[in-house]
C-alpha positions as CSV (number, residue, x, y, z in Angstrom):
1,M,15.8,7.5,-37.5
2,T,18.1,4.8,-36.1
3,T,17.2,2.4,-33.2
4,D,19.4,4.4,-30.8
5,D,17.7,7.7,-31.9
6,V,14.3,6.1,-31.2
7,R,15.3,4.9,-27.8
8,R,16.7,8.3,-26.9
9,G,13.5,9.8,-28.1
10,Q,11.4,7.4,-26.1
11,T,13.2,8.3,-22.9
12,R,13.3,12.0,-23.4
13,N,9.6,12.3,-24.4
14,L,8.4,10.0,-21.7
15,V,10.3,12.1,-19.1
16,L,9.0,15.4,-20.5
17,A,5.4,14.1,-20.6
18,T,5.6,12.8,-17.1
19,V,7.0,16.0,-15.7
20,A,4.4,18.1,-17.6
21,F,1.6,15.8,-16.3
22,A,2.9,16.2,-12.7
23,V,3.0,20.0,-13.0
24,S,-0.5,20.1,-14.5
25,F,-1.8,17.9,-11.7
26,W,-0.3,20.1,-9.0
27,A,-2.2,23.0,-10.5
28,W,-5.4,20.9,-10.8
29,N,-5.2,20.0,-7.1
30,M,-4.5,23.6,-5.9
31,V,-7.9,23.9,-4.1
32,A,-8.1,20.7,-2.1
33,P,-5.0,21.2,0.1
34,L,-6.3,24.5,1.2
35,G,-9.8,23.2,1.8
36,V,-9.4,23.5,5.6
37,R,-8.3,27.2,5.1
38,Y,-11.3,28.0,2.9
39,T,-13.6,26.3,5.4
40,G,-12.4,28.4,8.2
41,E,-12.4,31.7,6.3
42,L,-15.7,31.2,4.6
43,D,-17.5,29.2,7.3
44,L,-18.4,26.4,4.9
45,S,-20.6,23.5,5.8
46,A,-19.5,19.9,5.0
47,G,-21.5,19.9,1.8
48,Q,-20.1,23.2,0.6
49,K,-16.5,22.3,1.3
50,S,-16.9,18.9,-0.4
51,L,-18.4,20.7,-3.5
52,L,-15.5,23.2,-3.5
53,V,-12.8,20.5,-3.5
54,A,-14.6,18.3,-6.1
55,T,-15.5,21.1,-8.6
56,P,-12.1,21.2,-10.4
57,V,-12.4,17.5,-10.9
58,L,-15.4,18.0,-13.2
59,V,-13.8,19.8,-16.1
60,G,-10.6,17.9,-15.6
61,S,-12.8,14.8,-16.2
62,V,-15.2,15.7,-19.0
63,G,-12.6,17.8,-20.8
64,R,-10.4,14.7,-21.3
65,I,-12.8,13.5,-23.9
66,L,-12.1,16.4,-26.2
67,A,-8.4,16.6,-25.2
68,G,-7.9,12.9,-26.2
69,A,-9.7,13.3,-29.5
70,L,-7.7,16.4,-30.3
71,T,-4.4,14.6,-29.4
72,D,-5.2,12.0,-32.0
73,R,-5.7,14.9,-34.5
74,V,-2.8,17.4,-33.7
75,G,-0.4,15.4,-31.4
76,G,0.8,15.7,-27.9
77,R,3.6,18.1,-28.7
78,L,1.1,20.8,-29.4
79,M,-1.6,19.8,-26.9
80,F,0.6,19.8,-23.8
81,P,1.8,23.4,-24.1
82,V,-1.7,24.7,-25.1
83,L,-3.4,23.2,-22.1
84,M,-0.8,24.3,-19.6
85,V,-0.8,27.9,-20.9
86,A,-4.6,27.9,-20.9
87,S,-4.7,26.6,-17.3
88,A,-2.3,29.2,-15.8
89,P,-4.7,32.2,-15.7
90,F,-7.2,30.2,-13.7
91,V,-4.6,29.4,-11.1
92,L,-4.3,33.2,-10.6
93,L,-8.0,33.7,-10.7
94,V,-8.5,31.1,-7.9
95,A,-6.1,33.1,-5.8
96,A,-8.0,36.3,-6.5
97,A,-11.3,34.6,-5.5
98,G,-9.7,33.3,-2.3
99,E,-8.4,36.8,-1.4
100,A,-11.9,38.2,-2.0
101,E,-13.3,35.4,0.2
102,S,-15.9,34.7,-2.5
103,Y,-17.2,31.1,-2.4
104,A,-19.1,31.6,-5.7
105,L,-16.0,32.8,-7.5
106,L,-13.9,30.0,-6.1
107,L,-16.4,27.5,-7.5
108,V,-16.4,29.3,-10.9
109,F,-12.7,29.6,-11.3
110,G,-12.1,26.2,-9.7
111,F,-14.4,24.7,-12.4
112,F,-12.2,26.1,-15.2
113,L,-9.0,25.2,-13.3
114,G,-10.0,21.6,-14.2
115,L,-8.4,22.3,-17.6
116,A,-5.1,21.3,-16.0
117,G,-6.4,17.9,-15.3
118,T,-7.1,17.1,-19.0
119,T,-3.4,16.6,-19.8
120,F,-3.7,13.0,-18.8
121,A,-5.7,12.3,-21.9
122,V,-2.9,13.9,-23.9
123,G,0.0,11.9,-22.4
124,I,-1.4,8.4,-22.7
125,P,-1.7,8.3,-26.5
126,F,1.5,10.4,-26.8
127,V,3.7,8.0,-24.9
128,N,1.8,5.0,-26.3
129,A,2.9,6.0,-29.8
130,W,6.5,6.1,-28.8
131,Y,6.7,2.5,-27.5
132,E,6.2,-0.9,-28.9
133,Q,3.2,-2.9,-27.6
134,S,5.3,-5.1,-25.4
135,R,6.5,-2.0,-23.4
136,R,3.3,0.1,-23.4
137,G,2.4,-1.1,-19.9
138,F,5.7,0.2,-18.7
139,A,5.4,3.5,-20.6
140,T,1.8,4.3,-19.6
141,G,2.7,3.3,-16.0
142,V,5.7,5.6,-15.8
143,F,3.7,8.5,-17.3
144,G,0.9,7.8,-14.9
145,A,3.3,8.4,-12.1
146,G,2.9,12.0,-13.0
147,M,-0.3,12.0,-10.9
148,G,2.2,12.5,-8.1
149,G,1.6,16.1,-8.8
150,T,-1.3,15.7,-6.4
151,A,1.3,14.6,-3.7
152,L,3.5,17.6,-4.5
153,S,0.5,19.8,-4.2
154,A,-0.7,18.2,-0.9
155,F,2.7,18.5,0.6
156,F,4.0,21.8,-0.7
157,T,1.0,24.0,-1.3
158,P,0.2,24.6,2.4
159,R,3.9,25.1,3.1
160,F,4.3,27.5,0.2
161,V,1.4,29.5,1.7
162,D,3.3,29.6,5.0
163,W,6.6,30.5,3.4
164,F,5.7,32.8,0.6
165,G,2.0,33.8,1.1
166,Y,-1.3,32.7,-0.4
167,V,-1.2,34.8,-3.6
168,A,2.5,34.2,-4.2
169,T,2.0,30.4,-4.0
170,H,-0.5,30.6,-6.9
171,V,1.8,32.8,-8.9
172,I,4.6,30.3,-8.5
173,V,2.4,27.4,-9.8
174,A,1.1,29.5,-12.7
175,A,4.7,30.4,-13.7
176,A,5.7,26.7,-13.4
177,L,2.9,25.8,-15.9
178,V,4.0,28.4,-18.4
179,A,7.7,27.4,-18.0
180,M,6.9,23.8,-18.5
181,A,4.8,24.6,-21.6
182,A,7.8,26.4,-23.1
183,V,10.1,23.4,-22.3
184,C,7.6,21.0,-23.9
185,W,7.3,23.1,-27.1
186,A,11.1,23.3,-27.4
187,L,12.1,19.7,-26.7
188,M,9.1,17.5,-27.1
189,R,8.4,15.6,-30.3
190,D,5.6,13.3,-31.5
191,A,6.7,9.7,-32.3
192,P,7.9,9.1,-35.8
193,T,5.3,6.4,-36.2
194,W,2.5,8.7,-35.1
195,A,0.2,10.0,-37.8
196,P,-2.6,12.5,-37.3
197,N,-6.2,11.2,-37.4
198,A,-8.0,13.9,-39.3
199,A,-11.4,12.4,-39.0
200,P,-14.1,14.7,-37.6
201,V,-14.1,14.7,-33.8
202,V,-17.7,13.9,-33.2
203,P,-17.9,10.8,-35.4
204,K,-14.6,9.7,-33.9
205,L,-15.9,9.9,-30.4
206,A,-19.1,8.1,-31.5
207,A,-16.9,5.3,-32.9
208,A,-14.9,5.1,-29.7
209,V,-18.0,4.9,-27.6
210,R,-19.3,2.0,-29.7
211,L,-16.2,0.0,-28.7
212,P,-16.8,-2.4,-25.8
213,V,-13.3,-1.7,-24.5
214,T,-14.3,1.9,-23.9
215,W,-17.2,1.1,-21.5
216,Q,-15.4,-1.8,-19.8
217,M,-12.3,0.2,-19.0
218,S,-14.3,3.3,-18.1
219,F,-16.1,1.5,-15.4
220,L,-12.9,0.0,-14.0
221,Y,-11.0,3.3,-14.2
222,A,-13.9,5.1,-12.5
223,V,-13.4,2.9,-9.5
224,A,-9.5,2.8,-9.4
225,F,-8.6,6.3,-10.4
226,G,-11.8,7.8,-9.1
227,G,-11.0,6.3,-5.7
228,F,-7.5,7.8,-5.8
229,V,-8.8,11.3,-6.9
230,A,-11.6,11.3,-4.3
231,F,-9.1,10.5,-1.5
232,S,-6.5,12.9,-2.8
233,T,-8.9,15.8,-2.9
234,Y,-11.0,15.0,0.2
235,L,-8.4,13.5,2.5
236,P,-7.2,16.8,4.1
237,T,-10.8,17.5,5.0
238,Y,-11.3,13.9,6.2
239,L,-8.2,14.0,8.4
240,N,-9.3,17.3,9.9
241,D,-12.8,16.1,10.7
242,I,-11.9,12.7,12.0
243,Y,-8.4,13.1,13.5
244,D,-8.3,16.8,14.0
245,F,-5.1,17.4,12.0
246,D,-4.3,21.0,11.0
247,L,-3.8,22.1,7.4
248,T,-0.1,21.3,7.2
249,A,-0.3,18.0,9.0
250,A,-3.3,16.8,6.9
251,G,-1.4,17.9,3.7
252,T,1.7,15.9,4.7
253,R,-0.3,12.7,5.3
254,T,-2.3,13.3,2.0
255,A,1.0,13.6,0.2
256,G,2.1,10.2,1.6
257,F,-1.2,8.7,0.4
258,A,-0.7,10.1,-3.1
259,L,2.9,9.1,-3.2
260,A,2.0,5.4,-2.5
261,A,-0.4,5.5,-5.4
262,V,2.2,7.1,-7.6
263,V,4.8,4.4,-6.8
264,A,2.2,1.7,-7.4
265,R,1.1,3.0,-10.9
266,P,4.2,2.1,-12.9
267,V,4.4,-1.2,-10.9
268,G,0.9,-1.9,-12.1
269,G,2.0,-1.2,-15.7
270,V,5.1,-3.3,-15.5
271,L,3.3,-6.2,-13.9
272,S,0.6,-6.0,-16.6
273,D,3.3,-6.6,-19.2
274,R,4.4,-9.7,-17.3
275,I,1.2,-11.3,-15.7
276,G,-1.5,-9.6,-17.7
277,P,-3.6,-6.5,-16.8
278,R,-6.6,-8.6,-15.8
279,S,-4.7,-10.1,-12.9
280,V,-3.3,-6.8,-11.8
281,V,-6.7,-5.1,-11.8
282,A,-8.2,-8.0,-9.9
283,I,-5.5,-7.8,-7.2
284,S,-6.0,-4.0,-7.0
285,L,-9.7,-4.3,-6.5
286,A,-9.5,-7.1,-4.0
287,G,-7.1,-5.1,-1.9
288,T,-9.4,-2.0,-2.2
289,V,-12.4,-3.9,-0.9
290,V,-10.6,-5.1,2.2
291,L,-8.9,-1.8,3.1
292,A,-11.9,0.4,2.5
293,I,-13.7,-1.7,5.2
294,V,-10.7,-1.4,7.5
295,V,-10.6,2.4,7.1
296,A,-14.4,2.7,7.6
297,F,-13.9,1.6,11.2
298,Q,-11.7,4.7,11.8
299,P,-8.6,3.0,13.2
300,P,-6.5,5.1,15.6
301,V,-3.6,7.1,14.5
302,E,-0.8,7.0,13.8
303,V,0.2,3.5,12.8
304,P,-3.0,1.5,12.2
305,A,-4.7,4.3,10.2
306,G,-1.5,5.4,8.4
307,I,-0.7,1.9,7.3
308,A,-4.3,1.3,6.1
309,F,-4.4,4.5,4.1
310,V,-1.0,3.9,2.5
311,A,-1.9,0.3,1.6
312,L,-5.3,1.5,0.2
313,A,-3.5,4.1,-2.0
314,F,-1.0,1.4,-3.2
315,F,-3.8,-0.9,-4.4
316,L,-5.7,2.0,-6.1
317,G,-2.5,3.0,-7.9
318,L,-1.8,-0.5,-8.9
319,G,-5.3,-0.6,-10.6
320,T,-4.8,2.6,-12.5
321,G,-1.6,1.3,-14.0
322,G,-3.3,-2.0,-14.9
323,V,-6.4,-0.5,-16.5
324,F,-4.4,1.7,-18.9
325,A,-2.1,-1.2,-19.8
326,W,-5.3,-3.0,-20.7
327,V,-6.5,0.0,-22.8
328,A,-3.2,-0.1,-24.8
329,T,-3.8,-3.8,-25.4
330,L,-7.5,-3.7,-26.4
331,A,-8.0,-0.3,-28.1
332,P,-7.4,0.1,-31.9
333,P,-4.1,2.0,-32.2
334,E,-5.6,4.9,-34.3
335,R,-8.2,5.4,-31.5
336,V,-6.1,5.2,-28.4
337,G,-6.3,8.9,-27.8
338,T,-10.1,9.0,-28.2
339,V,-10.6,6.0,-26.0
340,T,-8.2,7.3,-23.5
341,G,-10.1,10.6,-23.3
342,V,-13.4,8.8,-22.6
343,V,-11.8,6.4,-20.1
344,G,-9.9,9.2,-18.4
345,A,-13.1,11.2,-18.1
346,A,-14.8,8.3,-16.4
347,G,-12.0,8.1,-14.0
348,G,-12.2,11.7,-13.2
349,L,-15.9,11.6,-12.8
350,G,-15.4,8.6,-10.5
351,G,-13.5,11.1,-8.3
352,F,-16.0,13.8,-8.5
353,F,-19.0,12.2,-6.8
354,P,-17.4,10.4,-3.8
355,P,-16.4,13.7,-2.0
356,L,-20.0,14.9,-2.4
357,V,-21.3,11.6,-1.0
358,M,-18.8,11.8,1.9
359,G,-19.8,15.4,2.7
360,A,-23.5,14.6,2.5
361,T,-23.4,11.5,4.7
362,Y,-21.1,13.2,7.2
363,E,-23.5,16.2,7.5
364,L,-26.8,14.4,7.3
365,L,-26.2,11.2,9.1
366,L,-23.7,12.6,11.7
367,A,-22.1,9.2,11.6
368,G,-18.6,9.9,10.3
369,Y,-17.6,8.7,6.9
370,G,-18.3,5.0,7.4
371,V,-21.3,5.0,5.0
372,G,-19.2,6.4,2.1
373,L,-16.3,4.0,2.7
374,T,-18.7,1.1,2.8
375,L,-20.2,2.2,-0.6
376,L,-16.6,2.2,-1.9
377,A,-16.0,-1.4,-0.7
378,I,-19.3,-2.5,-2.4
379,T,-18.5,-0.8,-5.6
380,A,-15.0,-2.2,-5.7
381,A,-16.4,-5.7,-5.1
382,G,-18.7,-5.3,-8.1
383,A,-15.8,-4.1,-10.2
384,L,-13.7,-7.1,-9.1
385,A,-16.5,-9.5,-10.3
386,F,-16.7,-7.6,-13.6
387,T,-12.9,-7.8,-14.1
388,L,-12.9,-11.6,-13.6
389,L,-16.1,-12.4,-15.5
390,G,-17.2,-9.5,-17.7
391,V,-14.2,-8.3,-19.7
392,R,-13.5,-10.2,-22.9
393,A,-10.0,-11.3,-23.6
394,R,-10.0,-9.6,-27.0
395,T,-12.0,-6.7,-28.4
396,P,-12.4,-6.4,-32.2
397,A,-10.5,-3.4,-33.6
398,R,-13.3,-2.0,-35.6
399,S,-16.0,0.6,-35.1
């Protein structure tokens, strides 16, 4: 394969992986933009609605561990289509549960809808293998912008429900998953330098867990990406409770939040190639501390609150790009997929618990969401100290 062929392959496969990731994340985030609708129809408490919007995050988080390990074994060209096709039925089942107005079934099918969120752990090692080390921050940052699927979902899902109907909206998204799976199978290719890691999955996971980089990056990603996921899933509910926005207005503003993080993620990756991922992650966490405190005071809409939320999203997105640029630098090449799976799972789990905390403090303390946002600021401050003092410059590439 010539140099030109490799470059064309890099571009084509990066674009395909990013679009597939975006479509998958739209499906993964189907429940949250309709949280206000479900709350009204099912008369949910704050705790119940926070559990509903957080549930898909759980499988999308833990499932990344296995998805990353399997990607090392069979490659991203197979894993992307398999996961998207497997997710499509659960999009339809969520619609059926909503039509039946069954909270229990929404939780069950929402849980399995989390499969769509596992494609993140497929894409990172897939694009990482296509690019040389000096450009992996760029590659993983661009791929990570596919998390803009949450912005697409927040903006379009409520509108699709208005335009086409509730069930038809879910059918459209399920069809998009299947169509994109077919495109990936037809056009996507694993990198010529990629070789399958046929080692048994469990020992491979155990070896990845023993690497210091796995735990270091898991903690940082739980704060950065976890903060993004938590806000992306819970923000429609937050805006409805605090600022009394309706479903469409809250979805539009949540899309703006997610878009800011999406733009920031590749910026974080590119900056990591230039000034180092430690500096990028530190800047991200410092900004998160300040802005979480600002938002905790519930500034008035539109301008003060809007600017604060968009800036907070930008800093969180910057950190997500920086952390995975750091993973590409520190993780052994043959274990990038497995390490990515564990780190990605930690990030998703970081987004699972904050909505539960927000819902519980809002309901029990009757004091708004200030307590939850203060906890975010404290956690980000601890992560900032760890970034500057706790992460070694180089991690040995051995198990």
